[in-house]
C-alpha positions in Angstrom: -5.2 -28.0 7.8 -7.7 -25.6 6.2 -11.4 -26.5 5.8 -10.8 -26.7 2.0 -8.2 -29.4 2.5 -10.2 -31.3 5.1 -13.1 -31.6 2.6 -10.8 -33.6 0.3 -9.7 -36.3 2.8 -10.2 -39.0 0.2 -7.2 -37.7 -1.7 -3.5 -38.3 -1.0 -2.2 -35.1 0.4 1.3 -33.9 -0.6 2.8 -31.1 1.5 6.6 -31.1 1.1 7.7 -28.4 -1.3 10.1 -30.6 -3.4 7.6 -33.4 -3.6 4.8 -31.1 -4.8 7.3 -29.7 -7.4 8.3 -33.2 -8.5 4.6 -34.1 -9.1 4.0 -30.9 -11.1 7.0 -31.6 -13.2 6.1 -35.2 -13.9 4.2 -36.2 -17.1 2.7 -39.1 -15.1 -0.1 -36.9 -13.6 -3.0 -35.1 -15.2 -4.4 -31.7 -13.8 -7.9 -32.6 -12.7 -9.0 -29.6 -10.7 -10.8 -27.6 -13.4 -12.8 -30.6 -14.7 -14.0 -32.2 -11.4 -16.6 -29.5 -10.6 -15.9 -26.7 -13.1 -15.9 -28.9 -16.2 -19.0 -27.3 -17.8 -17.1 -24.0 -17.8 -13.5 -25.0 -18.4 -13.2 -28.5 -19.8 -10.9 -28.6 -22.8 -9.0 -25.4 -21.9 -5.3 -25.0 -21.6 -4.9 -26.0 -17.9 -7.0 -29.2 -18.3 -4.8 -30.8 -21.1 -2.3 -33.6 -20.9 1.3 -32.5 -21.0 1.8 -33.0 -24.8 -1.4 -31.3 -25.7 -0.7 -28.5 -23.2 2.7 -27.7 -24.6 1.4 -27.6 -28.2 -1.3 -25.1 -27.3 1.0 -23.2 -25.0 3.5 -22.6 -27.8 0.6 -21.1 -29.8 -0.5 -18.7 -27.1 2.7 -17.7 -25.4 3.4 -15.2 -28.3 0.9 -12.9 -26.6 3.5 -12.3 -23.9 6.4 -10.8 -25.8 8.4 -8.1 -24.0 6.8 -5.3 -25.9 3.3 -6.7 -25.2 4.0 -7.0 -21.5 5.2 -3.5 -21.4 2.1 -2.4 -23.1 -0.1 -4.2 -20.6 1.8 -2.6 -17.7 2.5 0.9 -18.7 -0.1 1.8 -21.4 -3.0 -0.1 -19.9 -3.0 -1.0 -16.2 -1.2 2.1 -14.8 -3.3 4.8 -16.6 -6.5 2.8 -15.8 -5.6 2.5 -12.2 -4.6 6.2 -11.9 -7.9 7.2 -13.5 -9.8 5.3 -10.8 -7.7 6.6 -7.9 -7.9 10.2 -9.2 -11.7 9.9 -9.5 -11.8 9.2 -5.8 -10.7 12.8 -5.1 -13.3 14.4 -7.3 -15.8 14.6 -4.5 -13.5 17.0 -2.7 -12.5 14.8 0.2 -8.9 15.3 1.3 -8.5 11.6 2.1 -11.2 9.6 0.3 -12.0 6.0 1.0 -12.1 3.5 -1.8 -12.5 -0.3 -2.1 -9.2 -1.1 -3.6 -10.5 -4.4 -4.9 -13.0 -2.6 -7.1 -10.3 -0.1 -8.3 -7.8 -2.8 -9.1 -10.3 -5.0 -10.9 -11.3 -2.2 -13.2 -7.7 -1.6 -14.1 -7.0 -5.3 -14.6 -10.1 -5.7 -16.8 -8.5 -3.3 -19.3 -5.5 -5.7 -19.4 -7.9 -8.7 -19.8 -9.6 -7.0 -22.8 -6.3 -6.6 -24.5 -5.1 -10.1 -23.8 -8.2 -11.9 -25.1 -9.3 -9.4 -27.7 -12.4 -7.5 -26.4 -12.7 -4.3 -28.5 -15.8 -2.6 -27.2 -15.2 -1.5 -23.6 -16.5 2.0 -24.6 -17.6 3.2 -21.2 -18.2 2.4 -17.5 -21.3 0.3 -18.3 -19.3 -2.0 -20.5 -16.6 -2.4 -17.8 -19.3 -3.1 -15.2 -20.8 -5.8 -17.4 -17.5 -7.4 -18.1 -16.7 -7.2 -14.3 -19.9 -9.0 -13.4 -19.3 -11.8 -16.0 -15.6 -12.2 -14.9 -16.7 -12.5 -11.3 -19.1 -15.4 -12.3 -16.2 -17.0 -14.2 -14.0 -16.7 -11.2 -16.6 -18.3 -8.9 -17.2 -21.1 -11.4 -13.5 -21.9 -11.9 -12.9 -22.1 -8.2 -16.1 -24.0 -7.4 -14.0 -26.9 -6.1 -13.4 -24.7 -3.0 -17.0 -23.3 -2.6 -18.5 -24.1 0.8 -22.1 -24.4 -0.4 -24.0 -25.3 -3.6 -21.1 -25.8 -6.0 -23.5 -26.9 -8.8 -25.4 -23.6 -8.6 -22.2 -21.6 -8.7 -21.1 -23.5 -11.9 -24.5 -23.1 -13.5 -24.4 -19.3 -12.9 -20.9 -19.3 -14.5 -22.2 -21.2 -17.5 -25.0 -18.7 -18.0 -22.5 -15.9 -17.8 -20.4 -17.7 -20.4 -23.3 -17.6 -22.8 -23.9 -13.9 -22.1 -20.2 -13.2 -22.6 -20.2 -15.0 -25.9 -23.1 -12.9 -27.3 -22.0 -9.6 -25.9 -18.2 -9.6 -26.2 -16.7 -12.7 -27.8 -18.7 -13.3 -31.0 -18.4 -9.6 -32.2 -14.7 -9.7 -31.6 -14.3 -13.1 -33.3 -16.3 -11.9 -36.4 -14.2 -8.7 -36.7 -11.0 -10.8 -36.6 -12.3 -13.3 -39.1 -13.0 -10.5 -41.5 -9.5 -9.0 -41.0 -7.8 -12.4 -41.5 -9.9 -13.1 -44.6 -8.8 -9.7 -46.0 -5.1 -10.3 -45.1 -5.3 -7.1 -43.1 -3.3 -6.2 -40.0 -4.7 -8.0 -36.9 -4.1 -7.5 -33.2 -1.8 -9.8 -31.2 -4.5 -11.2 -28.9 -5.9 -14.6 -27.9 -8.9 -14.5 -30.2 -6.7 -13.8 -33.2 -4.2 -16.5 -32.3 -6.9 -19.1 -31.8 -8.5 -18.3 -35.2 -5.2 -18.5 -36.9 -4.2 -21.8 -35.4 -7.5 -23.5 -34.6 -9.9 -22.0 -37.1 -11.6 -25.4 -37.4 -12.6 -25.4 -33.7 -16.3 -25.1 -32.8 -17.1 -21.6 -31.5 -17.9 -23.1 -28.0 -14.4 -24.4 -27.7 -12.9 -21.1 -28.7 -15.2 -19.4 -26.2 -14.1 -21.6 -23.3 -10.4 -20.9 -24.0 -11.1 -17.2 -23.9 -13.0 -17.5 -20.7 -10.2 -19.3 -19.1 -7.9 -16.4 -19.8 -10.5 -13.9 -18.6 -10.7 -15.8 -15.3 -6.9 -15.9 -14.9 -6.1 -12.3 -15.9 -9.0 -10.4 -14.3 -10.5 -12.4 -11.5 -7.6 -14.3 -10.1 -5.2 -11.4 -10.1 -7.8 -9.2 -8.5 -8.0 -11.5 -5.5 -4.2 -11.7 -5.2 -3.6 -8.0 -5.2 -5.2 -7.0 -1.9 -3.3 -9.8 0.0 -0.1 -8.3 -1.3 -1.1 -4.8 -0.4 -2.1 -5.9 3.1 1.2 -7.6 3.6 3.2 -4.6 2.4 1.3 -2.1 4.5 1.9 -4.3 7.6 5.6 -4.6 6.6 5.9 -0.8 6.5 4.4 -0.6 10.0 7.1 -3.0 11.2 9.9 -1.4 9.2 9.1 2.3 8.6 12.4 2.8 6.9 11.2 0.7 4.0 8.5 3.2 3.1 11.2 5.0 1.1 11.2 1.9 -1.2 7.6 2.3 -2.2 8.7 3.3 -5.7 11.6 0.8 -6.0 10.6 -1.8 -8.6 13.2 -4.3 -7.4 11.9 -4.2 -3.8 8.2 -4.2 -4.9 8.7 -7.2 -7.2 10.1 -9.2 -4.3 7.4 -7.8 -2.0 4.7 -9.0 -4.5 6.3 -12.4 -4.9 6.6 -13.0 -1.1 2.9 -12.1 -0.8 2.0 -14.6 -3.5 4.0 -17.3 -1.7 1.9 -16.9 1.4 -1.4 -16.4 -0.4 -1.6 -18.7 -3.5 -4.8 -18.3 -5.6 -6.1 -21.7 -4.5 -5.2 -23.7 -1.4 -4.2 -26.7 -3.4 -3.7 -28.1 -6.9 -5.2 -31.5 -7.8 -3.6 -34.2 -9.9 -4.7 -37.6 -11.1 -2.0 -40.3 -11.5 -2.1 -41.6 -15.0 0.2 -44.5 -14.2 2.2 -45.9 -11.3 4.7 -43.2 -10.5 7.8 -43.1 -8.3 9.1 -39.6 -7.6 12.8 -38.8 -7.3 12.2 -38.5 -3.6 11.2 -42.2 -3.6 7.5 -41.6 -2.8 5.2 -43.8 -4.9 1.7 -43.3 -6.3 -0.6 -45.8 -8.0 -2.4 -45.3 -11.2 -5.8 -43.7 -10.6 -4.7 -42.1 -7.3 -6.0 -38.6 -6.7 -3.5 -36.2 -5.3 -4.0 -32.9 -3.4 -1.0 -30.7 -3.6 -1.2 -28.4 -0.6 0.2 -25.1 -1.8 -0.2 -23.3 1.5 1.9 -26.0 3.3 4.4 -26.4 0.5 5.0 -22.7 0.2 5.7 -22.6 4.0 8.1 -25.5 4.0 10.8 -24.6 6.4 13.4 -26.8 4.7 13.1 -24.5 1.7 12.1 -21.1 3.1 13.8 -21.2 6.5 12.5 -21.2 10.1 10.5 -18.0 9.4 8.6 -19.5 6.5 5.3 -18.6 8.0 6.2 -14.9 8.1 6.2 -12.2 5.4 9.7 -11.1 4.5 10.5 -9.5 1.1 14.2 -9.9 2.0 14.0 -13.7 2.4 17.1 -15.6 1.3 16.2 -18.3 -1.1 18.0 -21.6 -2.1 19.4 -21.7 -5.6 16.7 -22.1 -8.4 13.9 -21.4 -5.9 11.4 -18.8 -7.0 10.4 -16.0 -4.6 6.7 -16.8 -5.1 7.2 -20.5 -4.4 4.7 -22.7 -6.2 2.0 -20.0 -6.5 2.0 -20.3 -10.3 2.5 -24.1 -10.3 5.6 -25.6 -11.9 6.6 -27.7 -14.8 4.8 -27.8 -18.1 1.6 -26.4 -16.6 3.2 -23.4 -15.0 0.7 -20.6 -15.3 1.2 -18.6 -18.5 0.1 -15.5 -16.6 3.1 -15.5 -14.4 5.0 -13.1 -16.6 2.0 -10.8 -16.8 1.6 -10.8 -13.0 5.2 -10.6 -11.7 7.6 -10.4 -14.6 10.8 -12.2 -13.6 9.6 -12.0 -10.0 13.0 -12.2 -8.5 13.7 -8.6 -7.6 16.0 -8.0 -10.5 14.1 -5.2 -12.2 15.6 -1.8 -11.6 14.5 0.1 -14.7 11.2 1.3 -16.0 11.7 0.0 -19.5 11.6 -3.7 -18.7 8.6 -5.8 -17.6 8.0 -5.8 -13.9 4.6 -7.4 -13.8 1.1 -5.8 -13.5 0.9 -6.7 -9.8 4.2 -4.8 -9.2 2.9 -1.8 -11.2 -0.4 -1.9 -9.4 1.3 -1.9 -6.0 3.7 0.9 -7.1 0.9 3.1 -8.2 -1.4 2.5 -5.3 1.4 3.2 -2.8 1.9 6.7 -4.4 -1.5 7.6 -2.8 -0.3 6.4 0.7 -3.2 4.0 1.3 -4.0 3.1 4.9 -6.5 0.6 6.4 -9.2 2.1 8.5 -9.3 0.3 11.8 -13.0 1.1 12.1 -13.7 -0.4 8.7 -11.2 -3.2 8.1 -11.1 -5.6 5.1 -13.7 -8.4 5.1 -13.2 -11.9 3.9 -15.9 -13.7 1.9 -17.7 -16.5 3.7 -18.8 -18.7 0.8 -15.4 -20.0 -0.2 -12.4 -21.6 1.5 -9.9 -19.7 -0.7 -9.4 -16.8 1.7 -10.7 -14.1 -0.7 -11.7 -10.7 0.3 -15.3 -9.4 -0.1 -14.2 -5.8 0.6 -10.9 -4.1 1.1 -11.5 -0.4 1.9 -8.5 1.9 2.2 -8.1 5.6 2.9 -6.0 7.5 0.3 -4.0 9.9 2.4 -2.1 11.7 -0.4 -2.8 12.9 -3.9 0.5 12.8 -5.8 1.2 16.1 -7.6 2.5 14.2 -10.6 -0.9 12.6 -11.2 -2.2 15.8 -12.8 0.6 15.7 -15.3 -0.2 12.3 -16.8 1.5 9.0 -16.6 5.1 9.2 -15.4 5.9 6.3 -17.7 4.8 7.9 -21.0 8.3 8.1 -22.3 8.8 4.3 -22.1 6.2 3.0 -24.6 6.0 -0.6 -25.7 7.4 0.4 -29.1 10.3 2.1 -27.5 11.2 -0.7 -25.1 14.7 -2.1 -26.0 
């Protein structure tokens, strides 16, 4: 049992994969995690709503994730931004430069975040740095449930960052879109536009919170997942050198990413509050008002589902029917994370073409592997000490190759979002 779980001993712990899944699929429970500690930052946002309210708002926002939009996020945004960062590492003349891959990936993912939520003015490195700092505060505040010390101070800093973000990025974007909507002009397909179209009577603070929830999910959360996946894949290549030839194989990489997410979910657990007396299909009962801790680390390693090697990393893992390769890393049921499609596409290893969405994490991994990254034994990755969520503070890697194709531009330029079938 992790320290994070031990700190919640007053809750009823659920560890079996299918029971966790049954709770997540039941309308008898309310997602309580983001309001227990992080309420001042996230209360009222998508993942804090009851099932009926959640589905209504979800239908409004899911149109941001059309196939064409997903392709744009992957191929026109994240890949060029990541390549720019990796190429810049060689500008100092080093044959094998060292970079903190977390920093590099976060910058690329921030570009996707800007498109998703509707931030227009990331004009230069200073703007990206400012957004990165604010997104990091949002990430800390949203996961304050798992902070080891001073949770209230973490949330207070996140709320201050929310106000700065509102002034610096959100309000200018909102005003521009309000003007476009009033003039019946063409508007971008982003979260701010969708919220103004569908919830124009909301207070600006409520609109701002919804945008911040998406900033947290698309920039900060994914940034913390990516190095776990990279570490697992590099270790896999050490065990099975013959698989290095699959570093560009989208189908293999998609399964590799999903298996990494199964073992390293964003948070150690999800929290639910029973709204009524509930009996699960398994027969387990819960009383109204009971607080549940759904242990994702345990559920995603359930040997009855993932086999006797469930604790190990295996991108070739056989799965029971209707079981996702990433387990419950994105939740399940009505509150399944909307960002799943952005992160992993279908996530089942079925992608074998460049003109279909494979997920930004898959594209990130594919692009980074082109530079043959290696962990320096003298300077290994370092975990943070102020959280129980197993997040890295640093993840330095040595780039051992500079792909010749990099100088010629993005290899995916021929498969634009507009041209995607």
